[in-house]
C-alpha positions as CSV (number, residue, x, y, z in Angstrom):
1,X,-33.7,-35.7,-135.4
2,X,-34.2,-32.3,-133.8
3,X,-33.5,-33.7,-130.4
4,X,-30.2,-35.2,-131.7
5,X,-29.1,-31.8,-133.1
6,X,-29.9,-30.1,-129.8
7,X,-27.8,-32.6,-127.9
8,X,-24.8,-32.1,-130.2
9,X,-25.2,-28.3,-130.1
10,X,-25.2,-28.4,-126.3
11,X,-22.2,-30.7,-126.2
12,X,-20.2,-28.4,-128.5
13,X,-21.1,-25.4,-126.3
14,X,-19.8,-27.2,-123.2
15,X,-16.6,-28.3,-124.9
16,X,-16.0,-24.8,-126.2
17,X,-16.4,-23.2,-122.7
18,X,-14.0,-25.7,-121.2
19,X,-11.3,-25.2,-123.9
20,X,-11.6,-21.4,-123.7
21,X,-11.5,-21.0,-119.9
22,X,-9.3,-23.8,-118.5
23,X,-6.0,-21.9,-118.6
24,X,-7.0,-18.3,-119.0
25,X,-5.6,-17.3,-115.5
26,X,-2.7,-19.7,-115.3
27,X,0.6,-18.2,-114.0
28,X,3.9,-20.1,-114.3
29,X,5.6,-20.6,-111.0
30,X,8.8,-19.0,-112.4
31,X,6.9,-15.8,-112.9
32,X,5.7,-15.6,-109.3
33,X,7.5,-13.9,-106.4
34,X,6.6,-16.7,-104.0
35,X,6.7,-15.1,-100.6
36,X,7.4,-17.5,-97.7
37,X,7.9,-15.0,-94.9
38,X,7.7,-11.3,-94.4
39,X,8.6,-8.7,-91.8
40,X,7.0,-5.4,-90.8
41,X,9.3,-2.7,-89.2
42,X,9.2,1.0,-88.7
43,X,11.2,2.9,-91.3
44,X,14.7,4.0,-90.5
45,X,17.5,5.7,-92.4
46,X,19.0,2.4,-93.2
47,X,16.0,1.3,-95.2
48,X,15.9,1.8,-98.9
49,X,13.9,5.0,-99.6
50,X,11.2,5.2,-102.2
51,X,11.7,7.3,-105.2
52,X,8.3,9.0,-104.9
53,X,6.8,10.6,-101.8
54,X,3.2,10.4,-100.7
55,X,1.2,13.5,-101.5
56,X,-2.0,12.3,-99.9
57,X,-3.6,14.7,-97.3
58,X,-4.1,12.0,-94.6
59,X,-3.1,11.7,-91.0
60,X,0.7,11.6,-90.6
61,X,1.6,7.9,-90.2
62,X,4.7,6.1,-88.9
63,X,6.6,5.1,-92.1
64,X,6.8,1.3,-92.5
65,X,9.5,-0.9,-93.9
66,X,8.3,-4.3,-95.3
67,X,10.7,-7.1,-96.2
68,X,9.4,-10.0,-98.4
69,X,11.4,-13.2,-98.5
70,X,11.0,-14.8,-101.9
71,X,12.1,-18.3,-103.0
72,X,15.1,-18.1,-105.4
73,X,13.9,-20.2,-108.2
74,X,17.4,-20.4,-109.7
75,X,18.7,-22.2,-106.6
76,X,15.7,-24.0,-105.2
77,X,14.0,-25.1,-108.4
78,X,15.2,-27.9,-110.6
79,X,16.9,-29.8,-107.8
80,X,20.3,-28.2,-108.4
81,X,22.0,-28.1,-105.0
82,X,25.5,-27.4,-106.2
83,X,25.0,-23.6,-106.4
84,X,28.3,-22.7,-108.1
85,X,27.6,-19.0,-107.8
86,X,27.1,-19.2,-104.0
87,X,23.7,-17.4,-104.4
88,X,21.3,-17.6,-101.4
89,X,18.2,-19.9,-101.9
90,X,16.1,-16.8,-101.1
91,X,15.8,-13.2,-102.1
92,X,14.8,-10.5,-99.5
93,X,13.1,-7.5,-101.1
94,X,12.6,-4.4,-98.8
95,X,10.3,-1.5,-99.6
96,X,9.1,1.5,-97.5
97,X,6.0,3.7,-97.4
98,X,3.1,5.0,-95.3
99,X,0.8,2.0,-95.8
100,X,1.3,-1.6,-96.6
101,X,-0.8,-1.3,-99.8
102,X,1.3,1.5,-101.1
103,X,4.4,-0.5,-100.3
104,X,3.1,-3.5,-102.3
105,X,2.5,-1.3,-105.3
106,X,5.9,0.3,-104.9
107,X,7.6,-3.1,-104.8
108,X,6.1,-4.0,-108.2
109,X,8.1,-1.0,-109.7
110,X,11.4,-2.5,-108.5
111,X,11.0,-6.2,-109.2
112,X,9.4,-8.2,-112.0
113,X,8.0,-10.7,-109.5
114,X,5.8,-8.8,-107.0
115,X,4.9,-10.7,-103.7
116,X,2.6,-13.7,-104.1
117,X,1.2,-14.6,-100.6
118,X,-0.5,-17.9,-101.3
119,X,2.5,-19.8,-99.8
120,X,3.2,-17.3,-97.0
121,X,4.0,-19.2,-93.7
122,X,5.0,-16.5,-91.2
123,X,4.8,-12.8,-90.4
124,X,7.3,-11.1,-88.2
125,X,6.6,-7.8,-86.5
126,X,9.5,-5.6,-85.4
127,X,9.5,-4.6,-81.7
128,X,9.3,-0.8,-82.4
129,X,6.3,-1.1,-84.8
130,X,4.6,-3.6,-82.4
131,X,4.8,-1.0,-79.6
132,X,3.7,2.0,-81.6
133,X,1.0,0.9,-84.1
134,X,-2.2,-1.0,-83.5
135,X,-1.7,-4.6,-84.8
136,X,-5.2,-4.6,-86.4
137,X,-4.0,-1.7,-88.6
138,X,-0.7,-3.5,-89.5
139,X,-2.5,-6.7,-90.5
140,X,-5.5,-5.1,-92.2
141,X,-4.3,-5.5,-95.8
142,X,-3.3,-9.1,-95.4
143,X,-6.6,-10.1,-93.8
144,X,-8.3,-8.5,-96.8
145,X,-6.0,-10.1,-99.3
146,X,-7.5,-13.3,-100.8
147,X,-4.1,-14.8,-101.4
148,X,-3.1,-14.8,-97.7
149,X,-4.5,-17.5,-95.4
150,X,-5.6,-16.6,-91.8
151,X,-3.6,-19.6,-90.6
152,X,-0.2,-17.8,-91.2
153,X,1.8,-17.7,-88.0
154,X,2.6,-14.5,-86.2
155,X,5.8,-13.6,-84.2
156,X,7.4,-10.5,-82.8
157,X,11.1,-9.8,-83.0
158,X,13.3,-8.3,-80.3
159,X,14.7,-5.6,-82.5
160,X,14.0,-5.6,-86.2
161,X,12.0,-8.2,-87.9
162,X,14.1,-7.8,-91.1
163,X,17.1,-9.2,-89.1
164,X,15.3,-12.5,-88.6
165,X,14.8,-12.9,-92.4
166,X,18.6,-12.5,-92.8
167,X,19.6,-14.8,-90.0
168,X,21.7,-17.9,-90.5
169,X,19.9,-21.3,-90.7
170,X,20.9,-24.8,-89.5
171,X,18.2,-27.1,-91.0
172,X,16.3,-25.2,-93.6
173,X,17.3,-23.2,-96.7
174,X,15.1,-20.3,-95.9
175,X,15.1,-18.4,-92.5
176,X,11.3,-18.2,-92.7
177,X,11.1,-22.0,-92.7
178,X,13.7,-22.3,-89.9
179,X,11.6,-20.0,-87.8
180,X,8.4,-22.0,-88.6
181,X,10.0,-25.1,-87.3
182,X,11.0,-23.4,-84.0
183,X,7.4,-22.1,-83.6
184,X,6.2,-25.7,-83.7
185,X,8.6,-26.9,-81.0
186,X,6.2,-26.2,-78.1
187,X,6.0,-29.9,-77.2
188,X,9.8,-29.8,-76.6
189,X,10.1,-26.6,-74.6
190,X,7.6,-24.7,-72.4
191,X,9.7,-21.5,-72.7
192,X,8.1,-20.8,-76.1
193,X,4.8,-18.9,-76.3
194,X,2.0,-20.9,-77.8
195,X,1.8,-20.4,-81.6
196,X,-0.8,-17.9,-82.8
197,X,-2.1,-17.3,-86.3
198,X,-2.9,-14.0,-87.9
199,X,-6.6,-15.0,-87.8
200,X,-6.6,-15.8,-84.1
201,X,-4.8,-12.5,-83.4
202,X,-7.4,-10.7,-85.4
203,X,-10.2,-12.4,-83.4
204,X,-8.6,-11.4,-80.1
205,X,-8.2,-7.8,-81.3
206,X,-11.9,-7.7,-82.4
207,X,-13.0,-8.8,-79.0
208,X,-10.4,-6.6,-77.2
209,X,-8.8,-9.6,-75.5
210,X,-5.2,-9.5,-74.5
211,X,-2.9,-12.3,-75.8
212,X,0.7,-13.5,-76.2
213,X,2.8,-13.7,-79.4
214,X,6.0,-15.7,-79.6
215,X,9.2,-13.6,-79.3
216,X,12.1,-14.3,-81.7
217,X,15.6,-13.1,-80.9
218,X,18.6,-12.8,-83.2
219,X,22.0,-13.1,-81.6
220,X,25.2,-13.3,-83.6
221,X,23.0,-13.9,-86.7
222,X,21.4,-16.9,-85.1
223,X,17.7,-16.9,-84.4
224,X,16.0,-18.3,-81.2
225,X,12.5,-18.4,-79.9
226,X,12.5,-17.1,-76.3
227,X,9.5,-15.9,-74.3
228,X,6.6,-13.9,-75.6
229,X,5.2,-10.4,-76.3
230,X,2.1,-9.2,-74.3
231,X,-0.4,-7.5,-76.6
232,X,-3.1,-5.2,-75.2
233,X,-6.4,-6.2,-76.7
234,X,-7.9,-2.7,-76.6
235,X,-5.0,-0.7,-78.2
236,X,-3.6,-3.6,-80.3
237,X,-0.1,-2.5,-79.1
238,X,2.7,-4.5,-77.4
239,X,2.9,-3.8,-73.6
240,X,6.2,-5.6,-73.0
241,X,8.0,-9.0,-72.8
242,X,7.5,-12.1,-70.8
243,X,10.8,-14.0,-70.1
244,X,11.2,-17.6,-70.9
245,X,10.4,-18.7,-67.3
246,X,7.4,-16.4,-67.2
247,X,6.2,-17.8,-70.5
248,X,6.5,-21.3,-69.2
249,X,4.3,-20.4,-66.3
250,X,1.6,-19.0,-68.6
251,X,1.8,-22.2,-70.8
252,X,1.3,-24.4,-67.7
253,X,-1.8,-22.3,-66.8
254,X,-3.4,-22.4,-70.3
255,X,-3.1,-26.0,-71.2
256,X,-4.2,-26.7,-74.7
257,X,-7.8,-25.4,-74.6
258,X,-10.7,-27.7,-75.5
259,X,-9.5,-30.9,-73.9
260,X,-7.6,-29.1,-71.1
261,X,-4.7,-31.5,-71.8
262,X,-1.6,-29.6,-72.5
263,X,0.8,-30.4,-75.3
264,X,3.4,-28.2,-73.5
265,X,6.5,-30.1,-72.8
266,X,9.8,-29.1,-71.5
267,X,12.1,-29.5,-68.5
268,X,11.6,-28.4,-64.9
269,X,14.9,-27.9,-63.1
270,X,15.0,-27.9,-59.3
271,X,16.6,-29.4,-56.2
272,X,15.1,-31.3,-53.2
273,X,16.6,-28.8,-50.8
274,X,18.1,-25.3,-51.2
275,X,21.7,-25.6,-52.3
276,X,21.3,-29.3,-53.1
277,X,22.2,-31.3,-56.2
278,X,20.0,-30.4,-59.1
279,X,17.7,-32.6,-61.1
280,X,15.8,-32.2,-64.3
281,X,12.2,-33.4,-64.6
282,X,10.7,-33.8,-68.1
283,X,7.0,-33.1,-68.4
284,X,5.4,-35.7,-70.7
285,X,1.7,-34.8,-70.1
286,X,-0.1,-32.0,-68.2
287,X,-3.6,-31.1,-67.4
288,X,-4.6,-27.6,-66.4
289,X,-7.9,-26.2,-65.1
290,X,-8.8,-22.6,-64.3
291,X,-11.8,-22.7,-61.9
292,X,-13.6,-19.4,-61.2
293,X,-15.5,-18.8,-57.9
294,X,-17.9,-16.1,-56.9
295,X,-18.7,-15.7,-53.2
296,X,-20.5,-12.7,-51.8
297,X,-20.0,-10.8,-55.1
298,X,-16.2,-11.4,-54.9
299,X,-14.4,-13.2,-57.8
300,X,-11.5,-15.5,-57.3
301,X,-9.8,-18.3,-59.2
302,X,-8.1,-21.6,-58.5
303,X,-5.5,-23.0,-61.0
304,X,-5.0,-26.7,-60.8
305,X,-2.2,-28.4,-62.7
306,X,-1.6,-32.1,-62.8
307,X,1.7,-33.1,-64.5
308,X,3.2,-36.4,-65.4
309,X,6.7,-37.1,-66.6
310,X,10.1,-38.6,-65.9
311,X,13.3,-37.9,-64.1
312,X,15.5,-37.1,-67.0
313,X,18.7,-36.2,-65.1
314,X,19.8,-36.4,-61.4
315,X,23.1,-35.1,-60.1
316,X,22.5,-36.7,-56.7
317,X,24.4,-40.0,-57.1
318,X,23.8,-41.1,-53.5
319,X,20.1,-41.6,-54.1
320,X,18.2,-44.4,-55.8
321,X,15.5,-43.4,-58.3
322,X,13.7,-46.7,-57.6
323,X,13.2,-45.6,-54.0
324,X,9.6,-44.4,-53.8
325,X,10.3,-42.2,-50.9
326,X,13.1,-40.4,-52.8
327,X,10.8,-40.1,-55.9
328,X,8.1,-38.5,-53.7
329,X,10.7,-35.8,-52.8
330,X,11.4,-35.3,-56.5
331,X,7.7,-34.9,-57.2
332,X,7.2,-32.5,-54.4
333,X,10.2,-30.3,-55.4
334,X,9.0,-30.3,-59.0
335,X,5.5,-29.3,-58.0
336,X,6.9,-26.5,-55.9
337,X,9.0,-25.2,-58.8
338,X,6.0,-25.3,-61.2
339,X,3.9,-23.4,-58.7
340,X,6.7,-20.8,-58.3
341,X,6.8,-20.4,-62.1
342,X,3.1,-19.9,-62.3
343,X,2.9,-17.4,-59.4
344,X,5.8,-15.4,-60.9
345,X,4.0,-15.3,-64.2
346,X,0.7,-14.2,-62.6
347,X,2.6,-11.4,-60.7
348,X,3.9,-10.1,-64.1
349,X,0.6,-10.1,-66.0
350,X,-1.6,-9.0,-63.1
351,X,0.5,-6.3,-61.5
352,X,2.9,-5.0,-64.2
353,X,0.9,-5.4,-67.4
354,X,-2.7,-5.7,-66.1
355,X,-3.4,-8.1,-69.0
356,X,-5.2,-11.3,-68.9
357,X,-3.3,-13.3,-71.5
358,X,-4.0,-16.7,-69.8
359,X,-7.8,-16.8,-70.4
360,X,-9.2,-16.3,-66.9
361,X,-11.9,-14.0,-68.2
362,X,-13.0,-16.6,-70.7
363,X,-13.5,-19.1,-67.9
364,X,-15.5,-16.6,-65.9
365,X,-17.7,-15.8,-68.9
366,X,-18.5,-19.5,-69.3
367,X,-19.2,-20.3,-65.6
368,X,-20.8,-17.0,-64.5
369,X,-22.1,-15.1,-67.6
370,X,-24.1,-12.6,-65.5
371,X,-21.0,-11.7,-63.4
372,X,-18.9,-11.4,-66.5
373,X,-21.2,-8.9,-68.1
374,X,-20.7,-6.6,-65.1
375,X,-16.9,-6.9,-65.3
376,X,-16.3,-7.1,-69.0
377,X,-15.8,-3.5,-69.9
378,X,-12.8,-3.0,-67.6
379,X,-11.9,-6.6,-67.1
380,X,-8.1,-6.3,-67.3
381,X,-8.0,-3.7,-64.6
382,X,-10.2,-5.7,-62.4
383,X,-8.2,-8.9,-63.1
384,X,-5.1,-7.3,-61.7
385,X,-6.7,-7.3,-58.2
386,X,-8.4,-10.7,-58.2
387,X,-6.8,-13.4,-55.9
388,X,-5.6,-16.6,-57.7
389,X,-4.7,-19.8,-55.8
390,X,-2.4,-22.3,-57.4
391,X,-2.4,-26.1,-56.8
392,X,0.1,-28.4,-58.5
393,X,0.4,-32.2,-58.4
394,X,3.3,-34.1,-60.1
395,X,3.6,-37.8,-60.7
396,X,6.8,-39.5,-61.9
397,X,5.8,-42.6,-64.0
398,X,8.9,-43.2,-66.1
399,X,12.5,-43.3,-64.8
400,X,14.1,-42.8,-68.2
401,X,16.9,-45.2,-68.8
402,X,16.8,-46.6,-65.3
403,X,13.5,-48.4,-65.8
404,X,9.9,-47.9,-64.9
405,X,8.0,-47.9,-61.7
406,X,6.2,-51.2,-60.9
407,X,2.6,-50.9,-59.9
């Protein structure tokens, strides 16, 4: 009898705890300022000023302007797509202050739905703030915030990041989601820098490793991903831009990492002879290897790229794509163009920026750890003087709509 009473008492306690705690922290979705994207810019006169000024006796900081892109529940929710009031499906809320945490608190005084970062997809840094402030400081609050995932993508805008969140869209309701789709288009275009998350950027900064961040440009209210921003691993600041072609060269050097098989796609345009009819070769698959060598204490590298693809377009109507001799010329011209892209990119990162954004140091560390320990402290400066040899092979396997090569 006593055992039965104890069992019932325990059961009642368990039921009571479940009933009392199951919904204590539930928040209705309509009450949340669901933030899909956000931008960080330096403060200018055009930004909305705060009503209160900071009185803290800390180091004078560059004032920040943060814009949060919230989902407009009135338009997006409920499946109502008619939108008779012509309201946008998103709301951009901009606040300014010395620190991101101060700005978050100030935002809550102006909107009933403060930013909720659980669904954040992308962060956009403005060019000015990226050049002037250590990225580790800019992202500090969000890396500490338990609502924000480290997998959130990072981009840098040419100009102001806020302009990206106000750009026109073609396929998505929200500019943040439109940009997210563009970031994931690396398999279609090698002119886009490889996507990088906030977490990966933080790791690079912690190890003082230089890296690339995709660049987004707004022209006539239309956004475009084009090239990349070079970030100094030691200072956390942006050094400058890589053009689309220079970014393509870095992508072809890097491959995809672990398997060394690149998901970088895109078109290589060239001609068999100078001034000749152009052709377009579409890369379907590429393998890239960075091979370090140490001889008599001198370090050098060889970059080997093997690419496969198809002849997508050929303006030379006199030639036959089924002629193997002609296709050999196509392969050779494509290989020479890829090599030129890579060498131009190396010239930019070695001589102008002195920034190893392609991972040469990492390969040296793996192959020759003792040598790496001697060069690690001032690696980027040493990297600028190291000779790099480039070898490229191209094979055309598919002739697009004209058929396939027979083995």
